[in-house]
N, C-alpha and C positions, 0 to 999 in steps of 0.2 A: 335905623335899627327897628326890627319888628317887635311889637309888644307881645309878650308871652301870654297866651290865653290861660285864664285862671281855671282851675279844676272845680272850685267851689263857686256856685252862682251867688250873686249879691244877697239874695233873699236868705240863702242858707248861711252865708257868712255872718249875717246879723244874728241869726238864731244861735249859732255856735259861740259867738262873742258873748251873748247873754249867759249861756250855760257855763262858759269858762270863767264867768264872774265869781263862781263859787270857789275858785282856787285862792287859798289863803297863803300858801307857801310855794316857793319855786319848785318846778318839776323839770327833769331833763329826760330827753329821749336820745339814747346813743344808737346810731344807725351803723351797723357793721356791713361794709360793702366789699366786693371783690372785683378786681379788674379782669378776671378770667371768666370764661364761659361756664366753667365747672371748677369747683374747688377741689384741689387734690385731696384724696381720701374719701371720695364718693359724695361730697356735698354738692347740692344743686344751686343754681343761681336763678333768682326770680326777677321781678320788676323793680329793680333798684332805683333807677332815676325817677320813675313815677312815684315810688314810695317817698323819696326825699322831697319831691315837689309838693306832694300832698301834706306832708308833715310841716314843711316850711310855711305853707299857706295857713295852716292851723296856728302855728307859732306867731304869725303876724297878728293874730286876734287876741293875744294875751301877753303881757310883759313878764308873766311868770313861767313861760315855757321856753326852754332852750333846746335846740337841736344840735347834736354833735355828730359829725361824720368821722368814722374810723375805718382802718383796714382790717378786714377779717383775717387776712393772712399774716400780718406782722404785729398787730396790736397785742401787747402782753395780757390784757384782760380777756380778750377773745380766746387766747390760747389757754389761759388759766381756767376759763369756764367751759372749754371744749366746744366752742361754737364752730359749726362747719357748713352753715347754710347762709346764703346772702340773698336778700337783705335779712338780717336779724335785728329786731328792735328791742332795746333794753330800756324798760321804764323804771324810773326811780325818783325819789326825792333828791333835789339838787344837793350835791355835796356828799351824798351817802354812797356806800359801797354795795348797795343792793344789786344782786344779779339774778334774781329768781323770778322776775316777771318779764316774759319775752313774747314777741310776736314775730313769726317767720312769714315774710311776704308783705303785701300791701293791705292795710286795714281799710278797704273800700267797701262800697255797697252797705249791707247790713252790718259789716264789721266796723264801719265808721262809728257806729254807736259804741262798740267796744273801745275804740280809741278814746273817744270823749269821756266815757265813764271811768276808764282807767286813769286818765289825767286828773279827773275830778277827785277820785278816791285818794290818789297820792297827794294832790294839792290841798285837799281839805282835811286829810288825816282821818277820814271816816269811810266805813263800808256798811252795807246793810246786812252783813252776816250776824245772825242772832247770837245772843249771849251764850245760850246753851251749846250752840254749834261751836262757838269759839272755845268754850271750856273743853268740849270733846276733842277738838282739833289740837288743843294744847297737849293732849296725852301722846301725840305722835312725836317720838324721839329719834326716829331714824329717817334717812333721806327717802323721799318719794318724788317721782317725776310724773307730772300730768301733761299729756300731749293731746290737746283738743284740736282735731282736724275739722276744718270749716271751709265754706266757700262764701263769696260775697253775696250770692243770690239766695242764701238760706236764712229765713227769718227766725229760725229756732237756734241758730248757731251762737249768737252772742251770749245766750244764757250759759252755755257750756264753758266758753272761754272766760267769761266774767266770774263764774264760780271758781274756776281754777285760779284766777288772779286773786280773788278774795282770800282763798286758802293760803296762797303764797304770801300775801300781804301780812297775814296774821301769824304765820308760822314759817320761819326761815328754812325748815327742813323740806318744805315743798318747793319744787321748781316747776313753774307753770309755763307752758308754751301754747300759744295759739298758732296753728299752722294752716296757712292757706293751701288747701290740698291740691288745687289745680295748678299752682305754681311749682309744686314739688311732687311730681307724679311718682318718681322712684321711691321717695320716702313713704308716700301713700300706699304704693304697692307692697312695700316691705311689711306694712302693718295690715294688709288686706282691707284697706278702706273701700267700702262699696257704697256708703251713704254717709251723710253728715247731718248733725254733728256726731262724731265718734271720738270718745276720749279714752286713750290708752293710759293706764295708771300703773307705773312700774316701781316696785320697791323690793322687799324680800320675796314677793310674789307679784304676779301681774293680774290686774283686774281691768274690766272694760265697761264703760257706760255708754249706751246708745241713746241719742236724743238729748233734748234740753230738759233734763230731769230736775226735780226739787233738790235743794242743797243737801238734804239728808241722804239722798241716794248717792251723791258724789262723796259725801263724808264717810258713809259706810264703806265704800269702795277704797277710799284713801286709807282708812284705818286698817282694813283687811290687808291691803298691799303692804302696809307698814308693820303688820303683825300685831295690831291692837284691835280689840273688839270695841263696839260702840259704848259698851258699859265701862270700858277702861281696863279690862283684864287682858293680859297677853294671850295671843292665840298660839296654839300648837302648830 
């Protein structure tokens, strides 16, 4: 039997293992897959097997990470959340029902940083979002969806995804999705994505943030999309 070649070199595995030492609580990543080439209802299918292989290698480096594989087409949670792209990764604290931190596609290249920092945030119970930003974010009382389109070769993209993930971590009204644009070209064309990172923010109205901007820029856009001003007053 041939030995499967590892995706992560030994030198990187050691670094990742040290970083994952920050996890204090168990974390799970639910991977929704499809056995079809295209999901009925316009959903596209990306690099499913490669994504699972990468996640399993990372999980080998910490006893606090659990990977669970489910069917996108038949799983009740996938249907409840309206998931339609495979693979979709759902990040959450083990045992929780959190469904608002998601990544569509393989978190490779620069997005490997996004993967690690998301696991650490959930497993440590801490984010670097400032107190004032958290207070402003707490004024959001209506659902807002953040879709950060990225590619593995973009060094500025993790900032956009991680900001969206931090917002979702602190406010359940925010659904945050990192989307590997090259894996899902139809979805990218739907939103006229011509460069990355490009974050589409949809609520009562739609906003757009280009580039890896400071937290405040994303926060203003999220609050506008949700009908709330940065000062806390409702917008017309």
